N, C-alpha and C positions, 0 to 999 in steps of 0.2 A: 746632112742634117743630123740633128740631135736624134739619138734614138728615145722615145718617150712612152716605153713598155712600165707596166708597174712596177718592173724591176731595177728602171733604170736611174742610174743618177739626177738624170734631167727632171722627169716624175719625180722624184723624194725632195729637188729644192723647188720644185713649183709648189709640191703639197705644203712644205714648209713656209712659204711665201704666203701661200693663202690661209695658211693658220690650221690646216689638214692635219699635220703632223708638227711635232716642235721640236725646238732643236735650244738647250739649257742645259747648265752642271748640274751633277747631284747634291749642291746645296739648293739650288733655285727650284729644281723639282720637289723636294723634300719640304721647304720653305713655303711653295707651293700646295702640295699636300695640305701640309697642317691650317697654314691660313684662311683657304677656302672654308673650313669648316668652320661651325659656330663657335664663337669666344663670347663668354661672358664672367661676367667680376664676381670674384669669390670674396670674400672673407677667412683668411687662416692665419689663426692665433693672433688677432688684433691688427694683423695687415691684409692690406686690400691686393688681390693678386688675381692673374687671368686663369680661366679654364677652359682647356680646347676640347670640343667635342668629339673630335676626333680618336681622341686615347678613351672616352666612355663608351663606345660602342662596340656592340657584338656581346655573345653569350658571357665571354669571360675575359673581361677589359681590365686596365690598369685603374685600378684604386687609389686614392690620396695623391701622393708625391707630385704635391701641386707646384713647390718651392724648384723640385729639379726639372718638374717638365718646362717650367715658364725659364728656367737656366739655358736646356737645351732648345727651346726655340728660338730663343736670342741669339744664342750662337751659331746658331741655321744661317737666321736672318743675317746676322750679320757675315756670315760668308758668304751668302750669296749676292749680296749688295757690294761685294770687293774688300771688306773689311779683311782685320789681319788674321780673323778665325780661322781662314782658309788656309791658312800654312798650322793648323793648329789640326788636334786630335783631340776627343772629347771621352774624358775619361770619369768612369762611375765608380767612386771607390765607396765602399762600407762594409755593416758587418755582413755575415753570411744568412742567407733568406729574408732578406728584406726589398727585393722584387728589382735588382741590377739584372740579372740576365732576361727575365721575364719581359722588362720594358724596352729591354733592346730587339727581341724577339717578335713582340706584340710591332714596332714601328717597323722592322723588318717585314714583316705580313703585311701592313697596312701598305708599303710602298710597294712589295710585289701589285696587290689588289688595284693600285692609281695607276699603277704602268699596264695593266691589262686591256686600259680602254683605251682605244683605237686612239684618241688625239696624242693621248702621251707615250704612248710606247716605244721603246728606243729601236733603233734602228743601226744596222751597220755594214759593211761591204765585205765584199770577196771578190778575188781575182780568179777568174775561169779563162779555161784553154790554155795555162801555162805552159802546157807542153810543148806548145809551137816555141817557146821562148829556147828550147836543145839543151838548158845547163839546170833542169830540175826534174830529170830523170822522169819516173812513170807518176809524179805529183803534177795534178791536172787541177785540182784548186786547191786555192789558199785564202783562207779566210783570217778578217785582222785578228790578230791573237788579243790584242788587248779590248776586241769590241769598239774599234772608233766607229765614231759617228758619221757617217756620209759627208758632211756639213765640215768635216773637218778635212776630209779629203778633197772635197772644192775648193777650200783655201789651201790647198797646197798641190793641186794639178801641173802648176807650172812654177816655175825656176824662180821668176823674178814676183813678187808681191804685186806690181801693178798691173801686171796681167791675168793674177787672179783676181782681182777687183774688177776688172773690164768683163772678166768673163762671166763673173756674178751679175754683173749689170747689163752687159748686153743680151748676153741668152735667157735669161730667170727672170730681166726686168727688178731686180734687187735696188732701191732708194738709195741714196747717200748714207742716208740716217739709218738705212737697214743695212747696211753692210757695215757700218761703223759697228752696231749694237753686234751682228755677228762675231765681230772679230773683238769683242770683249772677251769672249769664250775661245779666241785661237791657239792652239797649240799646233808644235811640228806632229808631223806623222812618226809613228813608231820605227823604230830602225828597220825593222823588216819589210812592214809597208810602203817604207820610203824609197830602199833598195829595190823590191821588187816593182814599183812602177817608175822606176827610174830604165830599169832592164826595159820595161814594156814602151817607154817612149823612145830607148833608143831602137828598140825592134821597130817602132811604124813611122819611125824618124819624124815625131813629135805632131804628129798629125793627130789632135785632140779627137775628134770621132773614131780615129780607129782605138786610138786609145781606151776610150769610155765602152767599147765593143767587149774590153775585158772585162769589164766591172758591173758586177751582180748586188744590188742592196737587197738585203736579208734582215728581219726582225731579231734582235737578240732573244732566245728561248729564256724562257719564264719560271723553266721547270727548278723549284725548288731544291730538288736532290740533290743538280747540277753545279750548284753553288754559286749560279752565273749571278747577276744583280745584286743579290745579296749572299755574301758568304759568310761562313763563321771559320775563325781560326782557333784551336781550344790549345791552351798550354801543356804540351808535352813534357815527355822527362829531359833528362841534358842529352840522353845519347839519343835517343830517335829523332829528336828534332834537330833540322836544320835549317839554312837561311833557301835551300832548295824549296821547302814547305811551301814558303811565300812569294820567291822571287821564280821557280823554273829552273831549267838545269840545259846542257848539251843533249840533245835528243840522240843516239845512235842510230835509229832507225830513219831519221831522216840525211843526217851524213851520206847513206849510202844512195840515196836519190841525187842529192844535190854536190856538183862538182867543183862549183866556187868555191872555197875554205874559207874567203871573205864574207859569205852571206850571213847575213846576223838571221836568217831562217833557220838556221840550225837550232838556235837555242828555243826548245819546248817552252814556251812562257806559262800557257794553260797547265803544266804540272803545281803551279804553285797559286796560293789561295787570290793573289793581288790582282792579276792579268785578267781572271774571270769576273772581275766586279769594279774594272777599269774605266768600264765605257758608261759612268754616270750611277754606280751604284754604291750597296754601302757594306764596307768590311767592317767586320765584327771580332775584335780579338779578346776570347774572353779569358780571365785572369791575364793581363799581359805583363805583370812584373813576375810572376812567376817563369816565363820564359827567362833560358841562360842569357848569358851579358852579350855576348855576340849576334843574336837575336834582335833583343832590345835595340841596338845599333842599327839594324837594318831598318827596323821600324823608324828609328831619328832621322834616316836619309828619307825614308819613301814618305814620311809627314812633311819634312819641311819642304822638301825638291817637288814634293807629287810625281816622284820618277821612277821606274823598274831600272836599276842599272846592272847590267851582267859586260864583263871583261871590257868597259868602257861603251860599250851600245846604251842608248839611252829609249826606254819608252814611255813618255808621255802618259798619265794616267788622270782621269778625274773619279776620284771617290772621297764619299763620306767618310771617316775613320773614326769608330768608336771602340772602349774598350771598356772592362770591367775589373776591379782589384777589389780585393779585401783589405779590412784599414794594416793587418799584423803585414803582408808582403808589401803593399806601400810602404808602412815604415821604414821597412829592413830597408827595402829600396834606396828611401830618403837618406838613411844613416850612411849609406854609401857616396861620398859626396862628389867622386869623379861623374855619379850617374847624372849630376844636376840638368846636363843639356835638356838630355828627354824630357824632363816634366816641365822644363822651360816652355816646351812647344804643346805642352797638354792644357788644355785646358778641365780642370779637375773641378768633380762638382760632389759633393760629400751626399752621400742619399742616409737620409733617417728613418728610422725605421716607422711606419704609420702610427699615430699616437692619438690618434681620435677612435675612440671606440664605438661610435655611429657606425662609420667608415669599414670598423674591424667585423661588425656583424657579418657585413658579404665576404670579407676575405675570409673568414672564421667559416662561411657557406662554403666556398672553394674548397676549407681543409677538409668538413665532411662529405663534401662532395652532393653533385646534385642528382646522381641514381637513387633508385629506392636502393637502403640498404637492409641487408639480410640479416638473420645470425649465422652461426657455421650448420644448422640444420638446415639452411635454405628457407626459415620460415620470418615472414618479415617482421622489421627491427624499426622499432616507433622510434620518434626523439623526442625527448623531452620541449615544451616550448621554452622553456628557461635556459636550453643548453646553451645555446650560439650567445646570450646575456653573460652567461657565467664564465663562459672560457675567453669572450672579447674581452669583458672587466679586468680578468686575469690577467692577460696578456698586454694590455694595454697600460696598466698599472706596474710591469715591469720595465718600461721603456721610460716612465717617468721619473727625472733626477728628481731629487730630496729638495726642498727650497726652504729657505727659513718664513718668506712671505706667505708661502702656501700650503695646504697641508695635500697629502698625494689625491685626495677625493676631490677637492678644488679644483687643484689642475687639470685634473682629468675632465671634470665638467666642463673646464672655460677651454681647454682644447677641444673637446666636441662642440662648442658654441653657444654652450647651455648658461645655466644664472650656477654662481655660486654662490648663494648670501649676497653679503657686503662687497664680496672679493669683487674687481673687475676685470674686463680683456686686456685692462691697460698693466693691470698688475703682472699677469702673464707675459704680456710681451715684454716689461723691463726682466723680467726672467731669464726669458729665452735670450735676450740680448745679452746680459751676465754672462749666462752659461757659454754662450757661443763668442765671446772673447777669448775661453780657453784654449790655448795653443794646442793643447791633446785632445785633437778631435772626438777621442770616444768618452770624452767628459761633457760635448754638448747635447744640449737638448734631443732626446731621441734617437741618439746612437749607438745606446746599450741596452740590451734586452732582449725580452723571448721572440726571436723569428720566427717567419711564417713556418719553416720545415719543424722546429719545435712544438709549434701548435699542430702541424701535421701528424709527428708524433705521439703527443699525448691524446688524437683521436685515437689513433692504433689502439693505443693502450687501453682507453677506454672499450673499444672495440673488441677488444679480447680477451677481456674479463669475461671471469665465470658469470658472473653480477648480470651484468649486461645480457650476455646469451642464454640463460636461464629466467629471467624477466623481459626477455625480448623487447627491452628499451634501455635508450640511452639516457639515465638519468643526469639530470643538470649536476647533484652532488660530487656525483663522482667524478667529474672531470678535474677537480681541485685534487683530487688523487694521484690522477695520470699527470697532471703538471707539475706537482711535487716529486712525482718520478724520476720526469724527464727535468727538472733544476736538478736533483740530486745525480742524475748520471751522467749529463752533458755539460754543465756547466762548471770549467775548471777551477775558477777565480773564488775562492772562499768567501770573500766581500760580497760579491755579486750573486754567492749561494744565500749568505745570509740576508742581503736585500729582497730579492725575489720570495724566499718564503715568506718575510712579513707581509710585503705587497700579495699575497696570498689571504692571507688573513685579513687584510683589508677586503679583498673580494666578494670573500666570504660574508662579510658583515653587509657590503651592497646586496650580496642574496638573499639573505637573511632578512634584509627588508625589502626586497622584490617579493620574497614567498609570503610574508606581514599582508601587504596590497592584495598579491592573488587570493588568499585564503580570504579575506573580506569579501572580494568580488565574489566569492564562491558562495560564502555565507550569505552576501546579500542574493544571489539567485541570477546575479549579473555579472557581465564582462567589462564593462564600464564603470561601477559604482562609485569606485573610489575617485575617480574623475571628475563625476559629476559632484562630488563633495568637495573636491579642490574646485573648482570652478561654482560651487554655489557660495564657498569662501571669499574666493576673490570677488566675489558678483554682491555679497554682503558689505565688504569693508570698501566697494566703491559706493553702495545705495545709503550706507551708513549719514552718510552728511547730507545725503538729498533734502532739496526744500519739499518736495509733494510727500514726504514719509508722513502719513499718519499716525494717530495714537496706539493702530492696531499695527503698525512696524510692516503694512505690507508696500513694497515698493516695486513699482510699473516700470521696465525697461524696455529699449529695443533690443533684443539679440543681434551683435555685429555678424555673427557666422551665419544666421540662419534670415534676418530680418524678420522675426515674427516679432510681436508685443510680449511680453513674458511678465507673470507677477511673484514676486519672491518677500516671504516672512523673514526678516532679520531679526535672526536670532542671537541675542547677543551673549547668551550663555554657552553656544557652540566655538563663536569666532572668539572666548576671551579663553575657552579649554582648549582651542587650538596653539592660541599663543601663550597660554602658561606652558603648553607642551615647549615649545619652540625657546624655552627660557625667558622670554620677556616679563618681566616682572612692572615695569616702571609705565606709566602712564605715556613717558618720553617715548621710552622704549618701543612701547606696541605704537605710536604714533610713526615713529622713525621707518618700523618695517611694512606698515600699511602703505607710505608713503611711497617705499621703493617698489612695491609689491604693484600698485597703482600707475607708477613710471613705466616700468616693465611692461605691464599691461598696455599703456598706451603706446609704445614703441612698438612692440611684437603686433599687434593685432591690425596694422594698417598694412605689415609685412607679410603675415602668415595670419590670414581670417582664422583659420580654426586651431589655434596657439592655446594649449589647454594646461601650463604649468606643470606637466608630470616630470619635466626633466630637472624640477625643484625639487629635488629629492629630503631635503627638510621638512618643506611645504607638505610634500606628500606623507611622509611618515607619522606629523605630525597629525596628517587628520585622520590616517589610518588607525593610527594608535588612539584617538578622541572616539572615531567611532565605535573601533573595535570593545574599546574598554567601557562605552555608555552602552551601547548598542547591546550589548552580551554581559551587561553587568561586571566587567572586568575579563579580559584576554584570558586569566587567570581560569574562568568558570568556561570559555571558549576549548582551552586547552584541555581541561579535567576533562568538558562532555566529551571531547572526540577521543579522549585517553581511554577512558572510562566508560564503555560503550553496555555497563549489564541492565541497565534499565532501557526500557523501551523509547523513552524519547529521545535520547542521546544516540543508539542504534538508528533512530528515526534521521537527528541532525547529520548524523554525518555520512547517511546512505542519501540525503538530499544532494549536499557538498560534491561527495565522490560524483552525484547525476548530474550535477554542474559542469564539475573540472571536466569529465567526459565529455559530456554533449557542448557546453559553450566556450570552453576555456583551453580546447585542445590535447590535454592531459588523456595516458592511457589508465588502464587498471593500475599498470606497475608504479607508474610515477606519479598518478594520484596517490597512493595509498604510501609512498613515500614521502611524499612532499608533507602529507599531514601528520606520519611518523616527526618527520624534521622539524614541522611545527610545533608539535608538540616537548620537544625536549627544549634545555638551555643553550645549546650549542650558540657559538658566533654571535652571543647579545654582543649589541654594541653598546 
C-alpha cells in the first residue's frame, strides 16, 4: 500500500490532481501571476496599450514603462503557451538609471510573494536513508540539486514511459487528458537524481512501494538571501568570474564519501547560481554583456537547451532567464560579429527613460524620499510645494529629442496626455515613429537624458547646500543650480551637455509661469483662484452663443461636475483680453480657438468630469496675465508693491500674501519670501 503521509509522493500527486498544489513551469507561473491581476487599457503617446495592476501595487512600485512591461508580458505569455520564446532570454537594454534592474527586482519580489501562497508553492524531493545503499559513505539524505518538481520524479519512476503513465492513471486516478497536459512539461530527471533513483531501484529489486519509502517531498525554500527561486548573478571582473559561479563544480567533500567515481552527485551544482533557480525560478543576470566571452557562451547553451552541462552530464532546468545591459556594452558586444548567436537567442527590449512629467513626479518623490527630511543640525527641513514640479520638468525635458514638428514644451505636454494648443497627439505619434526608425538606438524617443540616478544626485546637492540648511527649506529654484552642476560634472558628451543646459532654461521658464499662477492665487487669498478664472473663461465661451442669453448677459447652466444650476455673467471684455494675450487677433482666429476649447471640453468632460484645463499652459498663462494686470492695475505694480514695502499699504499686502502662502498654499517662511523675491525679478521671463 502506498505511503500517504503529507511528505509522500502519493499525497503530493493527489494534491495536484485536486488542485490544492500546482504543477507548472516558470513561464506559466509568472504569466498566471501577472494575468490574474487587473488589466486596464491606457493610451500612451497616442497608442493604446495595456497596464497590468500587479506592477502598480505597493509603496514603491514600477512607474511608467508601459511598452517594456507589455513586451515582457507577451514574451512570458508566448513562452507559457509553448511558443519560441521559451528558448530565449529576455534582455532589457538601456541607459543607466532608467529602472531596468529595479523592474526585475520588483518582479522577483512579486514572484516570491506569489509562491508563498500555499496553492502556488513549489515543491521538490529528497532521497532519505541513502546510507542503506552502502556506496554513499556517511551521506544519509540527498536533495534534488536542481529543485526538480515531484511530478518530474513521478514521470520518471519507471524506465518505460508506458509504466509511468499506468502508475499515474491507476494509483492517482489521473485521466488521459490530465496525463497529456502533465506531459507537456515533461523533462528527464537530472543526472544525479536519475542515477540515485536507479541505485534505489536496484537495491529494492524494482518494488515501487519500497522505492517510494526512500522519497520525501519538501517545499522549496523561499528565502531571498539563499538565492533560491529568484537568483541574481552580477557581472564580475575577468579574473574572479568563472563558469563555476553559474554551473557548479566537482565537490571534494562529496568525493570523500562517494565510492563510485561515475556518480554524478560528486558535482556540487548548488555552488552555481543556475541550479538554485532551476525548479521554476527566475535567473537574473545583471549587466550580462560585461561578462567575459566564455561566460556568455555558457549562457548561450543554457538559454537554448535549458540544461546545465558538466563533463557530459546533463541536468534539465526550468528557469525564466532575465538580463540587463547598458547601451554601450551592448553595442560593443554587437560590434564583435562572431557573438551573433547569443543575441539571436535573446528577446531584446530597449528601455527608454520616463517621458511623462506627471508620472515623473512619483519618481522624483522616490528620489526626494518619503521620510521626513532634516537639516545638518537635525532640524525639520521643509519642501517647497513647487520643488517636485521643477525637478520633474527639468528631468523630462532633457529626455525629449528635438523635433521640427513640435517645440520641447509641446512634446512634453503631449507625452503627458495633455493639450498642446493646435498640436494633436497624432503629431507626437508621428514624431516618435520617425525617431524610432533610427538604427542608432540612442537617438530614439526617450532613450537619452538625465536618468533617475542623476535626479538623485541633484537632490543630494540641493540637500547639502548651505542655503538649504540655513533656510531649513528645499527651495524649488535651487534645484536648477543643482541639476546644472550634475550636467556639468556627469555628462561627458559636449552636444548632450549643451542640449540639457538649453532644456534647463525652458524648465525655468515653465517654473516662472507656475509662480505667476501661485502669486495670483496668493494675491486672491485662495488656492484655486486661477482654476476658477480659467473655468469661467471656458464656460463664458460656451455660453456666449446660448439662445437663452438675455440683454444682461446672464447665462444659466448646469455644472457637469456638481450637477448644480449656476448663473454666470458673460464678460466679453475679459474674454477678449484673454484671447489678445493668446495672440488671437482676427475674429476667425478667435472662433477657431473657441471651437477647439469647446471640442476638448466635450471630449474630456465625459471621461474626466472634474477636468479643469489647468494643463493648458497657454490658456492658464493668458488668464493669469489678464487677472494680474487688470486686478492690480498691472503686474508691475504688484511687483512694485511687493518689492517696495516702505509704505503701510504695501507691507499689509505683502503680509497678507505671505500669510496665504503659509496657511493655504503649503509654503514655509523661507520659500514664501524667496518665491516673492523671485517673482519680483525679471529672471526667466519667456
